[in-house]
Structures are given as structure tokens and as C-alpha cells.
C-alpha positions in Angstrom: 134.3 176.7 -88.3 136.9 175.8 -85.7 137.4 172.2 -84.6 135.7 171.8 -81.2 137.1 169.6 -78.4 134.8 166.7 -79.1 135.7 166.5 -82.8 139.4 166.9 -81.9 139.1 163.9 -79.5 137.4 161.8 -82.2 140.1 162.8 -84.7 142.8 161.8 -82.2 141.3 158.4 -81.7 141.1 157.7 -85.4 144.6 159.1 -86.1 146.2 156.5 -83.9 144.6 153.5 -85.7 147.2 151.3 -87.2 146.0 150.3 -90.7 147.8 148.1 -93.2 148.1 149.7 -96.7 146.3 146.7 -98.2 143.4 147.3 -95.9 143.5 151.0 -96.9 143.2 149.9 -100.6 140.3 147.7 -99.8 138.5 150.4 -97.8 139.0 153.0 -100.7 137.8 150.4 -103.2 134.6 149.8 -101.2 133.9 153.4 -100.5 134.5 154.3 -104.2 132.7 151.2 -105.5 130.7 152.0 -108.7 130.7 155.8 -108.2 131.5 156.2 -111.8 128.4 154.5 -113.2 126.4 157.8 -113.2 129.2 160.2 -114.1 130.0 161.7 -117.5 133.1 159.8 -118.1 135.0 157.7 -120.6 136.2 154.5 -118.8 137.7 152.4 -121.6 140.8 154.5 -122.3 144.5 153.9 -122.1 147.5 156.1 -123.0 150.3 154.2 -124.6 153.7 155.5 -123.3 157.2 154.6 -124.5 155.7 153.0 -127.6 154.6 149.9 -125.6 153.2 150.4 -122.1 149.5 151.3 -121.7 148.5 153.4 -118.7 144.7 153.4 -117.8 143.0 156.8 -117.6 139.5 158.0 -117.0 138.2 161.2 -118.7 135.6 163.4 -117.0 133.4 165.7 -119.1 131.6 168.5 -117.3 128.0 169.4 -118.3 129.2 172.8 -119.5 132.7 173.0 -121.0 133.9 176.6 -120.6 137.5 176.1 -121.7 139.5 173.9 -124.1 142.1 173.4 -121.3 142.5 169.9 -119.8 143.4 169.1 -116.2 145.7 166.1 -116.0 145.1 164.8 -112.4 147.2 162.5 -110.3 145.4 161.1 -107.3 146.6 160.9 -103.7 146.8 157.9 -101.4 150.4 157.9 -100.2 151.6 156.3 -103.4 150.2 153.0 -102.2 146.4 153.1 -101.9 144.6 155.6 -104.0 142.7 154.7 -107.3 140.9 156.5 -110.0 137.7 155.0 -108.6 138.2 156.3 -105.1 138.8 159.8 -106.7 135.9 159.6 -109.1 133.7 162.1 -107.3 136.6 164.4 -106.7 137.5 164.5 -110.4 133.9 164.9 -111.5 133.6 167.8 -109.2 136.9 169.3 -110.4 135.5 169.2 -114.0 132.2 170.7 -113.0 133.6 173.5 -110.9 136.3 174.5 -113.5 134.4 173.8 -116.7 137.4 171.7 -118.0 137.8 168.1 -119.0 139.8 166.1 -116.4 142.0 163.1 -117.2 142.7 161.0 -114.1 145.7 158.6 -114.3 145.7 155.1 -112.8 149.4 155.0 -112.2 151.2 152.0 -110.7 151.2 151.8 -106.9 154.0 151.1 -104.4 155.3 149.0 -102.8 154.8 146.6 -105.7 155.9 149.4 -108.1 158.1 151.7 -106.2 159.7 155.0 -107.2 160.1 156.0 -110.0 157.3 154.0 -111.5 154.5 156.5 -110.8 156.5 159.5 -111.9 157.5 157.9 -115.2 154.0 156.7 -116.0 152.5 160.1 -115.2 155.3 161.8 -117.2 154.5 159.5 -120.1 150.8 160.4 -120.1 151.7 164.1 -119.9 154.1 163.7 -122.8 151.4 162.0 -124.9 148.8 164.6 -124.2 151.1 167.5 -124.8 153.2 166.3 -127.8 150.9 163.9 -129.6 147.3 164.9 -128.6 146.6 161.2 -128.1 143.3 161.6 -126.4 141.8 164.7 -128.0 142.8 167.9 -129.6 144.5 170.2 -127.1 147.3 172.7 -127.4 150.4 172.0 -125.3 149.7 175.1 -123.3 146.2 173.8 -122.5 147.4 170.9 -120.3 147.3 171.7 -116.6 148.9 169.3 -114.1 147.1 168.8 -110.8 147.2 166.4 -107.8 146.6 166.2 -104.1 149.0 164.9 -101.5 151.1 162.1 -103.1 149.5 163.2 -106.4 150.8 166.7 -105.8 154.2 165.3 -105.3 154.0 163.5 -108.6 152.8 166.6 -110.4 155.7 168.7 -109.1 158.1 165.8 -110.0 156.7 165.6 -113.5 157.2 169.4 -114.0 160.8 169.1 -112.8 161.4 166.1 -115.1 159.9 167.9 -118.0 162.3 170.8 -117.6 165.3 168.6 -117.1 164.6 166.4 -120.1 163.5 169.3 -122.3 161.0 167.2 -124.3 158.0 169.4 -123.4 157.0 172.2 -121.1 154.3 172.4 -118.4 152.8 175.9 -118.1 150.6 175.5 -115.0 150.2 173.2 -112.0 147.8 173.0 -109.1 149.2 171.2 -106.0 146.8 170.4 -103.2 148.5 169.8 -99.8 151.4 168.2 -101.7 154.0 165.9 -100.0 157.2 167.4 -101.3 159.8 166.7 -98.6 161.7 163.5 -97.6 161.6 163.7 -93.8 158.4 163.5 -91.7 160.1 162.4 -88.5 160.4 164.5 -85.3 163.6 165.8 -86.8 161.8 167.5 -89.7 162.7 171.1 -90.4 159.0 171.8 -90.6 157.0 172.5 -87.5 153.7 171.3 -88.8 155.1 167.7 -88.8 155.3 167.9 -85.0 152.2 170.0 -84.3 149.9 168.3 -86.7 151.5 164.9 -86.9 149.6 162.9 -84.4 146.0 164.0 -83.9 144.6 165.0 -87.3 144.0 161.8 -89.3 147.2 161.8 -91.4 150.0 161.2 -89.0 153.8 161.7 -89.3 154.2 158.0 -88.6 151.9 157.1 -91.5 153.8 159.5 -93.7 157.1 157.8 -92.8 155.6 154.4 -93.7 154.4 155.7 -97.0 157.8 157.1 -97.9 159.5 153.8 -97.0 157.1 151.9 -99.2 157.5 154.3 -102.1 161.3 154.2 -102.0 162.9 151.3 -103.9 166.2 152.3 -102.2 167.0 154.5 -99.2 169.0 156.8 -101.6 165.7 157.5 -103.5 164.7 159.9 -100.7 167.5 162.2 -101.8 166.3 162.3 -105.4 164.5 165.6 -106.3 161.9 163.7 -108.3 161.1 161.8 -105.1 161.1 164.9 -102.9 160.8 168.0 -105.1 161.5 170.4 -102.2 165.1 169.3 -102.0 165.8 170.2 -105.6 168.8 172.5 -105.8 167.4 174.3 -108.8 163.7 175.1 -109.1 164.0 177.6 -112.0 161.8 177.5 -115.1 158.9 175.8 -113.3 155.2 176.2 -114.2 152.9 178.9 -112.8 151.9 177.2 -109.6 149.0 177.2 -107.2 149.6 175.5 -103.8 146.7 175.0 -101.4 147.4 173.7 -97.9 145.3 172.7 -94.9 145.8 174.2 -91.4 145.8 171.0 -89.5 148.0 168.9 -91.8 151.5 167.7 -91.1 152.3 168.5 -94.8 151.2 172.2 -94.4 154.6 173.8 -93.8 156.5 171.9 -96.5 153.9 172.8 -99.2 154.0 176.4 -98.3 157.9 176.4 -98.2 157.8 174.8 -101.7 155.8 177.7 -102.9 158.2 180.2 -101.4 161.2 178.3 -102.9 159.6 178.4 -106.3 159.2 182.2 -105.9 162.9 182.6 -105.0 163.8 180.9 -108.2 161.8 183.4 -110.2 158.6 181.5 -110.8 155.0 182.6 -110.3 153.6 180.8 -107.3 150.6 181.4 -105.2 150.2 179.8 -101.7 146.8 179.6 -99.9 146.1 178.0 -96.6 142.6 176.8 -95.8 142.0 177.5 -92.2 140.5 174.8 -89.9 140.9 172.2 -92.7 142.4 168.7 -92.4 144.5 166.8 -94.9 142.1 165.2 -97.4 139.4 167.8 -97.3 139.6 168.3 -101.1 137.8 164.9 -101.6 134.7 166.1 -99.6 131.5 167.2 -101.3 131.1 170.7 -102.5 128.7 171.6 -99.6 131.7 171.8 -97.3 133.0 175.4 -96.9 136.7 174.3 -97.2 136.0 172.8 -100.6 134.1 175.9 -101.8 137.0 178.1 -100.7 139.5 175.8 -102.6 137.5 176.0 -105.8 137.2 179.8 -105.5 141.0 180.0 -105.3 141.5 177.5 -108.2 139.2 179.3 -110.6 140.8 182.6 -109.8 144.2 181.1 -110.5 143.0 179.5 -113.8 141.6 182.8 -114.9 144.6 184.8 -113.8 147.1 182.5 -115.5 145.3 182.1 -118.8 147.3 183.0 -121.9 147.6 186.7 -122.1 146.5 187.3 -118.5 149.9 186.3 -117.1 151.4 189.4 -118.6 148.9 191.6 -116.8 149.9 190.3 -113.3 
């Protein structure tokens, strides 16, 4: 269903609201307050990384487990405001719709903990799950990275880092409207930053603010683990699913990332959800955009299962 003029006017008004990141955190904490009480989860878990640091995680168990695979999920929020609580319903639905256990990571937030804190913490959790089975028995090939927006950025960065360090391999990743570039000003090479950067909730101005808070130094923005799209070499990356939203300033860079992965010889699918806004993946399943996304996700998971990849 297309966005009508009344909805568009309302979106425009909301998009221009100037909200401090601390207020964003408070709002997300309130809206996500106690959503986990009635979910099938394991709250009291941490993953020890680097033999010392403990990173909190929440594990979601679907009613019916149809696969031994595990989805390691990194939440969005511009690297500054998301939490595992605010993504509780999203991760619960992800588990239910895919039949897989979901591990959601409470990585350290910027600006208090700027780049590369989040990437290193998420990398550390992936390493523990893949190399040491620290949470439950799972084959290395059974771990699937996933994330939306800033979480999609982190998932892509972890995959790059895994290749470069050579300690373990990621076989599959699911990136939902990922933020993978380092420029969201009017000078961006991507047209969606200009066409969708003012009137559709997430603005280009907000994106620039997020990047500035995430960076510990201006030079960070030229690091491929900060902005995976700028990586000179994208070879040997996981089978990748990228889902974008039509009315999202991040749309074009996400789709360009998929095309660049393909050019380097990787398997990558790119799907655009029409009439969708940034953030739609956190809506309830009754919304058609969410149902479309899960249809695509489940087809990707089935297609890229061990043995099925050779049949593509």
C-alpha cells in the first residue's frame, strides 16, 4: 500500500524533530520495558571474550525449533541508542518465523564507547560461538550473522574482520537496510540520501550525527570496518542477503553493497521492500512489509543451507 499524502505529511513533521540521543535511549527503554517477561528467553547469560570481558546476550527459543542453526543478531539504533530490550519482540519474532534460536548481543554503545568497541565485542561473541561453542552445541557453519541498520553495519564489519584475521569463517549473513557507507551528506554518491533524507523518519542529518558519535576519530570514517562499502577488497565474504526499504536514505548504499559483493565473486541477494520505511523490520508480523521480509529470509536460509548452495 502506497504512502498517502496525509501519512507523508505526518512523517515529514516527525522527521524534522530534533531528538538528543540520550532521549532516544530513554524512549526505547520505555517502549521496550519488560517485553521480555513473557518470552521464551534466557536472560542471565554473558559471553566471555578475550579471556576477560563479559558481553551480555539474550537467547530466544522458538516454540518449534526446525534447525540447529543459530542467528547471531546485532541490533540497530545508530550505534548509540538500541538495546536488547528494545529489540526483544523483533528477535522473538525472528526466532519464531525462522525456527532458529536467536542470540541478541548487548554491545557497548557510542559515544561513550565509540568505534571499534561494538565491532570488537560482536566479533568476540561470534568467535566464542563458532570456535568454542560457549553457549550451546552448534557447528561453525550453523552460525548466521544478522543485523538491521547499524547492526547490519556491524555484521558486515565482523564478516570482513573474520576474513582478515583468519581465525574463523562466517558462512551466511542477513543485512536489513544496513548502514555501510561513510557519507550521508548532500554530497553522497547515493541518490536515496537526498530523495529520502528529510521526510521519512530517519533523516540524513540524523545519520551524520550518528556517524560522528560512533567515530572516535575523523579518520575512523575511512576504515572499512567502520564503513564496509569502502573496502577495497570484498572477496571471500559470506553468502549474503540484503533487504532494503524503498523510502530509506540507506536504500541505495545497501543495494550497492550487494552489487559490490557480487562483483568480488560472492553470492549476494538484494531485495527492496516497496513502500517500506527504515525501521519496518521491528513492526509486528501483521504488517505486509514484515511478512514479505520473512518470506525472503526463509527462502534465503533454505537456499543457502549446506548442500543447497551447490544447486544454485
